[in-house]
N, C-alpha and C positions, 0 to 999 in steps of 0.2 A: 503493500500499499504506500502511496506517495506521502511525503510529509509536508507541513506547511509551516513557513516561519514568516507570519504576517502581524503587524502592529498598527494600529490606527489609533491616533491621540487627537484630541480637541481639548486644547488648554491654554494657560496663558504663559507668556514668557517670564521667568522668574528674574532675569537679568539680562543685560545687552549681551549680544552675541560677541564671541571672541573669535576672530579669523587670524589663521597663520598659514604659513606654506610650507609645504615639504621641500627638500633639497631639490626635487626635479620639478618645483614651481607648481604643484598641484595644491589647490586652496582647501583648506580644513576648517570648519567653523562649528563650535562647541556651543550648545545652549542647554538651558535647563528649564522644561517644561511643566508645569503644575496642573494636575487634574484634581479635582474635588469631587467626592461623593458624598450625598445626603442621605439622610434617612431617620425616620422617626422611632425612636428607642421604645419597645414594646411595655417595658416595665414601667418606665417613668413618664412616657408620652413626649418627652422634648425631643426636639429637632436635633440631631447630631451630625457633624461633618467630619471627613477625614481628607486630607490633602496628601497626595501622592507626588513625589518629585522624580521626573524622568530624563535621565542624560541622553541627548540626542546629538548626533554628529552628522553634518553635511560635508560632502566632497564636491570638489571640482566646481562647475558653474553655479551648481546649486549653493554650495558654500558661498560663494561671492553675492548672490542674490540675497540669502539669508542674512548674511552680514551687513548689507546695504539697507534692507527694508525692515528686517524684524528689531523692534525695540522692547525693554523692559515692560511688562504688563501687557502687551500686545497679544490678542487672541489668534492662535493659528491652528491648521489642521496639518498633521503630518502623517504619511504613511511610509513605512519601512520596515525593517527586520531586525530581530535581536542578534547581537554578536558579543560574545564575551572575549575579553582581552585579558592576557597575562602579562605581568611585568615584576621586576624585582625592586624592593624597597632599598633604596640607596643607603639608608643608616643602618637597617638590620640585614639586608640581604635575603629577606624572606619572600617568597612569591606572592604576590599580590594579584587579585582579580576583580574586574569590573564589567558590568554587563551593560550595554549601550544599545540605543535604537540608531541603526544606520538608515537615514531617511533617503528616500527615492523619489518622493513627491511631498510638496508643500504648498499649502494653500493659505494666503493671509486672510484672516476674517475681520469682520468689522468695517467701519468707514475709513476713509483715507485721515491720516494724521494732519492735524491743522487746518482740516476743511470742515466746511459746515455740513448739517445733514442734507445729503442729496435725495433726489427722487429718481423713479425708474430703476434701472439696472445699474446705477452709477454707485453702489453700496460700497466698492473698494476692494471686493474679493478677487483675488488674483491667484491663478494656480500655476506653479513650477513644478517642471518634472526634470529628473537626472536625465541626462543624454542616455539613450539606450546605445549599445553597440551597433556600429553602422553596419547594414546589410551590405553583401558585396556590390560593386558597382555595376550598374546596368545601364544600357542606352536611355537618354533622356526620353526619347519617344520611340516606341516600337509598333509598327503597323500591326494592326490584328488581321488575321488571315479570316477571310469571307467564309460564311457558314457553308455556302454552295457557290460554285462557280458560275451556275447558271443564273443567278439573282444577284443583281447588283443595285437592288434597292435597300439601302443602309438606313433609309429615314424612319421615324417612329411611325408606329401603325396608326392609321386613321381609324380613330374610335367614332367618329359621326356618323358612320354607317351602321353602327351595332345597335342591336335592338334593344329598346328601352327596359323591357320587363327581363328582370334577372331572376331564374327560377329557384329562389330560395326564400 
C-alpha cells in the first residue's frame, strides 16, 4: 500500500521570516506558524484553547516569496510534507532531531497589508507553488494528426441542426 506524507496548515506567523542562502545560492526561509484549537471543557463548561507551533521551511523561489511577503501575525495557508533532520549539538556532541514541514505550496490569507478593505475578489489571497521538476523539452507546438485523412473539416460541430428534444 502506498504511503502519504502530507501536511496542511492554516495559521498565523509567529515571527518574521528568516531567509538565508546555501553555499550554492539556493534560498532557504524558516518560519513558525501557530495553529489554535478550541473546545468546550465537558466538566467545567468553559472554553479552552491550545496553540501548537510548527516549524516550516521554504526552499528556492518559494523561500524568496515567503521572505518578501510574510510578516509576523499574518495568516497563511501552507501545504507540505514532514521531514525529520538530525544534527549534533556543538556543546555536548549529542545527536539532536527536529521535525519540520517542508512547504511546497503557500497561500497568503486575508487582505493586503496597509490597504483598506476591498470588495470583489481583491481580498489579497495569493497562491505560490514550489517549482516542480521540469518535464523533458518538447517542441513549442506540434501539429495534431488528423483523425481520418478523408475528412479535412476540423471546425467545431454545428449544433444548430440538432434536435431540441433531449431524450432524458
